[in-house]
C-alpha positions in Angstrom: 0.0 0.0 0.0 1.5 3.3 -1.0 1.3 6.6 0.8 0.3 9.7 -1.0 2.2 12.9 -0.8 -0.7 14.6 0.9 -0.7 12.0 3.7 3.0 12.4 4.3 2.8 16.2 4.4 -0.2 15.9 6.7 1.7 13.7 9.1 4.7 16.1 9.0 2.4 19.0 9.6 0.8 17.4 12.7 4.2 16.3 14.0 5.5 19.9 13.5 2.5 21.3 15.4 3.1 18.9 18.3 6.8 19.7 18.5 5.9 23.4 18.2 3.5 23.1 21.1 6.0 21.1 23.2 8.5 23.9 22.5 6.1 26.5 23.8 5.4 24.4 26.9 9.2 24.2 27.6 9.6 27.9 27.2 6.7 28.7 29.5 7.8 26.1 32.1 11.4 27.5 32.1 10.1 31.0 32.5 7.8 30.1 35.3 10.6 28.2 37.1 13.0 31.1 36.7 10.3 33.5 38.1 9.5 31.1 41.0 13.1 30.7 42.1 13.7 34.5 41.8 10.5 35.3 43.8 11.4 32.8 46.5 14.9 34.1 46.9 13.6 37.7 47.0 11.1 36.6 49.7 14.0 35.5 51.9 15.2 39.2 51.9 18.9 38.2 51.6 21.3 40.9 50.6 24.7 40.3 49.1 27.3 41.2 51.7 28.8 44.7 51.0 32.3 43.3 50.8 31.4 40.8 48.1 33.4 41.1 44.8 30.2 41.9 42.9 26.6 42.9 43.6 27.3 44.1 47.1 24.1 45.3 48.9 21.8 44.0 46.2 18.9 41.6 47.0 19.7 38.0 46.1 17.2 37.2 43.4 19.2 36.0 40.4 21.9 33.3 39.7 24.6 36.0 39.7 23.6 37.5 43.1 23.1 34.0 44.6 26.6 32.9 43.4 28.2 36.1 44.7 26.6 35.7 48.1 27.7 32.0 48.3 31.3 33.0 47.5 31.4 35.7 50.2 29.9 33.3 52.7 32.8 31.0 52.0 35.3 33.8 52.4 33.8 34.8 55.7 33.7 31.2 57.0 37.3 30.6 56.1 38.3 33.9 57.7 36.4 33.0 60.9 38.0 29.6 61.0 41.5 30.6 60.4 41.4 29.2 56.8 40.2 25.8 58.1 37.3 24.0 56.5 34.6 22.2 58.3 36.4 18.9 58.0 39.7 20.4 59.1 38.0 21.9 62.2 36.7 18.4 63.0 40.2 17.1 62.8 41.5 19.9 65.0 38.8 19.2 67.6 39.7 15.5 67.6 43.4 16.3 68.0 42.8 18.7 70.9 40.6 16.1 72.6 43.3 13.5 72.2 45.9 15.8 73.6 43.8 16.5 76.6 43.0 12.8 77.1 46.7 12.0 76.9 47.3 14.7 79.6 45.0 12.8 81.9 41.9 15.0 81.6 38.5 13.4 82.2 35.8 13.3 79.5 33.9 15.9 81.5 36.9 18.2 81.6 37.6 17.7 77.9 34.0 18.6 77.1 34.3 21.8 79.1 37.7 22.8 77.8 37.7 26.4 76.4 39.7 25.5 73.3 37.5 22.5 72.5 34.4 24.7 73.0 35.7 27.5 70.8 36.6 25.0 68.0 33.2 23.4 68.3 31.4 26.7 68.1 33.5 27.8 65.1 32.8 24.5 63.4 29.1 24.9 64.0 29.2 28.4 62.4 31.2 27.1 59.5 28.6 24.3 59.1 25.8 26.9 58.9 27.7 28.7 56.3 28.2 25.5 54.3 24.4 24.8 54.4 23.7 28.4 53.3 26.1 28.1 50.4 24.6 24.7 49.4 21.2 26.3 49.3 22.4 29.2 47.3 24.2 26.9 44.8 21.0 24.9 44.5 19.2 28.0 43.4 21.9 28.8 40.9 21.4 25.2 39.5 17.6 25.8 39.4 18.1 29.0 37.4 20.4 27.0 35.0 17.8 24.3 34.6 15.1 26.9 33.9 17.3 28.6 31.3 18.0 25.1 29.7 14.3 24.4 29.5 13.7 27.8 27.7 16.6 27.0 25.3 15.2 23.5 24.6 11.8 25.0 24.1 13.1 27.5 21.6 14.9 24.8 19.6 11.7 22.6 19.7 9.6 25.5 18.5 12.0 26.2 15.6 12.0 22.5 14.6 8.2 22.4 14.8 7.8 25.6 12.8 10.3 24.2 10.2 8.4 20.9 9.9 5.2 22.7 9.4 6.7 25.1 6.9 8.3 22.2 4.9 5.1 20.1 5.0 3.1 22.5 2.9 2.8 21.2 -0.6 5.0 23.0 -3.1 3.2 24.8 -5.9 3.9 23.0 -9.2 4.0 25.1 -12.2 2.6 23.6 -15.3 3.2 24.8 -18.8 0.2 25.7 -20.9 -0.5 23.3 -23.7 0.8 24.5 -27.0 -0.5 23.7 -30.4 1.9 22.3 -32.8 3.1 24.7 -35.4 2.6 23.8 -39.0 4.5 25.3 -41.8 
């Protein structure tokens, strides 16, 4: 059974329309996602620290401001912790506790030691900073996914439009019938 040209172009036209609609859905979904993430970040009323390398004092509501705030939180955490990370502070606490234990201190005395308490408080603050940074980076990723969805939507829409455009039957020019010339 053969397929006619009009059946093939009709199928391509329908497929083009479906792909075009999917493209529009992706664009709308990406735009809505971007808006939702921006609105939720704005609702938190976070301002980029004034000593950040960029966007100081601005409200965190975009991937750029979120990234800038995450980077300054890291800088502040490292400064507070004497350039030690959360993991390194844990090692320092363990080492200090081991030294105190070797010196004959009881578990109760070790738990109340000023140096141990200071390290634990610093580690707790650094952990909070790490959680904040992770949340801000998650929003940066969400913005990226939203932008990706918009990009995919635009590509789908262009492909759908192209399929629809190419599925229109081409006009075929026919020559008028001529009468033979007799001499």
